[in-house]
N, C-alpha and C positions, 0 to 999 in steps of 0.2 A: 426409452424412460432413463432419467438421468442415472440411474444406478447400473444401468445397463452398458454405460458408457466403457469403451476397452481399457481407458487409462486409468479408471479409478482403482486404488490398490488399499489394503489393509496398512495402515501407517505404523502398525507394529512389525509386522512379518513381511511386507511387500506382496503378499499372495493376492490373486483375485478376488473379488467379492461376488456374492450371490443373493439375490433377494429372498428373504424367508420370513413371510408375514410382513409385521412393521419394522423390518430391520434389514442390514446389510451384514452378511456373517461371512467369516473366513473359518478356519480350523482352529484358530486361538481368540478370537473376539467376534463381538456383537454390537453394532453400531445402529442406534435407533433411527429409524425415518420420522420426520415430523412434517405436518401438512399445513400450510397457511395459504389461505386465499385462493386455493383451489390447485395449490403446487406443492411439491414436496421437495425437501433438503434433507441430508444425511447430518447427523451429529458424530464427528470424528473424534471428539477430544479424548486425549488420554489423562493421566494422573498431572495435577497442575503443580509446578513448584511454586516457591513464594511469590516470585517476581510475576509469573504469569497469572497467579490468583489475583495480585493487585491491579495487575493490569486489567483483569476480565472485571473486577468489581468496579473499576473507574468507568468504564463504557457501560455496563449494565445499569449503573445508577445515573448516568449522564440524562440530563432532560433531552429529550427529543423533539424535533419539529414535527413528527408523525402523532405525538401524544394527542389522544382525543381528536385525531383525525380519521376519516374513513377511507377505505381503499381507493377510491376515485380520487381523493385529495393527494394521497401518496403518488399516484401515478401523475397527476397533474403536475405536483412539483418535479417528479423526476424526468417528465416529458419536457419541460420548460428549462431544466437545468442543461439538458442535453442540447436541446435545440440553440440556447444561447452559446454554448461551447462549439458546435459545429458552424455556427454562423460567426464564430470570433468576437462575440460580445462579452470580451472579459477584459480585466485590467491587472495591474500590478502581478502578486505571485501566480495567480492563474493564468495570466498571459505567458508568463515564464514557463511555465509547467506544459501548456497548449502547444507551444511551440516544439518541445520536445517531444511530445506524444504525435505531433503530425509527422514528425521526421522519422519515426519508426518503421522499420521494413515490414508491413502488414499488408494483408489483402483478404480475400474471401476465403482463401484456404488457409489461412493462419490460426493458430490457437493462443489464446493470451491468459495467462493466470495473474491475477492481483492479489496480493499477499496483504492481509489487513484492510479488506475491501470496505468497511463500514457498510452503507447502505447501498453500495454498488453505483455511485455515481459516475465515479471516472472510469471504470470497466464498463459501464454503458456508453460514456461517452467514445471511448475508443472503438467500440463495436459499432457504433453509429458511424464513425469517421471512416473506417477501413472496411466494414462487412464480416469481420473476424468473428471467429467462435470465442467467446471468454467465459472464464471460469472465476469466482470470486471466494475466497475462505477468509473467514474472521473468527477470533476467538470468542467473540460476543454473540450468544444467541438471539439477543434482541435485535442487533444489528442486521444480522443475517434475516430473521423474520422480515424486518423492514424492507431489505433488499429484493427479497422475493415477492411481497406485496407490491412493492412500487415499480417492477422490472418492466420495462415497455415491451409489449407482447411481440412486436416485430423485430426485436433483436436476439441473437443467439448467445444469450447469457444465462449463467446458471449459478447457484451458491450454495455453499456448505459450512458449517461450523467445523473448525480444524485449527490447529496450531503450527505457526510458522515453523517451528523446530521439528515436526512430524508430518510433512505434507503427504496427503493420502492419495499419490499418483505415481504411475510408473514411471521407469527412467526414460528420459528424453522426450516427454510427454508435451513440451510447449516450445515454441517459437520466442516468445517474449514473456518476461515476467515484470511486474511492476509493483511497487510499494512506496507509498507515499506518506511521510509523518508516522512510521510504525517500527522501524528497527530500534529507534532509541527508546523504545518501551521494553525491549527484551532483556535488557543487561547484557553486559558483555559476553557470557557465556553462550547466552541464547541468541546472541547476534552472530556469533562464529558458528553455531550449530545451524543457523537459518542460512548463512551464507553456502554452506555444505549441501544443504537440501535444494537450494536454488540451482546450485551446479549439476546437482543429481536430475532434476526434473526438466532441465533446458535441453533442447536438442543441441548437438554440436553445430556451431554458427549462432545459435540463438543469443538473443541479449536480455540483460536485466537493467531495468531502469528504476533508480530510486531516489526518493528525496528525503534525507534525515536531518535532525537537528544537530549541529556541529559542536565539538568543543573547542574548535580553532575560532574563537568568536571575540577576539581582543578589539576593543574599539567600539563593538558593535553596540546597539541600543540596550538589549538585555545583559551584556558585560559590565557596562556603564551604569546601569542601575544596580546591579549587584554590588560593584564597587563601592558606590555612593551609600548603598544601605546597609554596609558591611556584610554581605550575604543574605539579608533577610528577603529581600526582593529580587526579581530579573529571571526566575525560574517559576513557571506555573504549575504549582504541585497540583492543582485541582484537574490537571489534564494527565495526570500520573508521570509527569516529568520529574528526572533525577538528574542533576548536572552529571553525577558519575556515569549514568548511563548514556549520555551523549557520545557521538562518535567523532572521532577526529579524523580528517581526510586521510592522513597517513595510516592510521589504524585501519580506515575502510580499505586502502589498498593493500596493506598487510594481510588482512583477513581475506579479501578476493584472491589473491596470489596464492594464499596456501589451500585455497577450497578448489582452485583449477581455473578461475576465471582471470580474464586480462581486463582490466581498467583502461577505457579508451578515451574518456573525458571525465574530469571533475570541474563544476561551475560553482562557486560560492553564491548565496543570494541573502537579501536581507542583513546589509550592513548596519548604518545607523539610519540614515534618512529614509529609505524604502521601508524599513519596518516601522518606523514612527508614523510614517504617512497611513500605512496601512491600518495601523491600530486606532490611530485617531481621526483618520478622515472617513474610515470604513469603505474604502474602495470607491467614493463617490467624485472625487477630483477628476479634472479632465487628463486625458493621457499624457498631454504634454508636460504636465506637471510630475508625474510619475517617471518620465524620461528624465526630467532634470534630477530628481531624487536619485535615479540610477546612475546618472553621470557624476554627481556628488559622490556616491558610494564606491565608483570605479577603483579609486586607489586601494580601498579595502580588500574588494572583492578579487582584484588581480593577485593579491598575495594569500587569497584564499580564507580571508578573514570574513565570515558571515554567520547569521543566526542558523542557518542551514546550507546544505549544499546539494546539487542534483549531481548524481554518477551514473555513468553508463559503462557497463562492463559486458564483456562478451565470452561465451564459452567457446574454446577454439576449435575450429571445425576438424582439426587433426586428433582432437582427444578422444579416445575410446570411451564408450558409455561404461560406469562404473556405478555400484552401488556401496 
């Protein structure tokens, strides 16, 4: 069963956990087990600071495509989402992310963690592409309930409610960590704490792949809108975005270095035309048109100006496991 996994740990003390009734317990804490659609997940949430509370409230209140849909509808959506990505039927930003996912060093014996997994769609995609074992965590209980209900039964994926800053896993538990559009919601202290946790739970030689919203966005679409509107527009507060929490590529490099990770690559994305096309054309235009937009944005992204960036980091193989 999920809670018998050897790498689950108490996020407070790092102790192993044991099942006791409808909870996982250590000598210092008790974490409830919740049941959805015939499956079980654990709730590892600790006390939330103000940033984490706002983050959780945003996603707990967000309208879901699963509202009023039954279990089979959830599974049908997830199955279709995963199949499209396995077959490469994507465009724009998703094509950009999918190329990075396909390059990950994964196989059937690998273990992947997605931090901020939402309903599990990208973790399920990675598991389908590589046959790996996957674990997803999210602060939103609603998102995790959806992930559990929608999970394709043939994939080795599981999900828990947990915080990015206090991962409930043993040291060196994962070969790869993923996180897309999450770190910019944590606040800078939370981001730094999460990077340290990522280093801790990655095995030596393991990699971290993240996409984050960038503060280095000069001349991009959102920066242009902010400038024209005198700061009133250009940041979507409805999704919990705050410009002060966005991450500059150089800040990412600094936080990675201080946490013990080596940044291997940083690639900006969504300059001006690519983001305008995605928001206005809703990903229905021909691929050739998106390639043209990417070409037009190339001078910006070469200087790492973009609405976001994809970063690949590695825990050095020579590093000692530490807690």
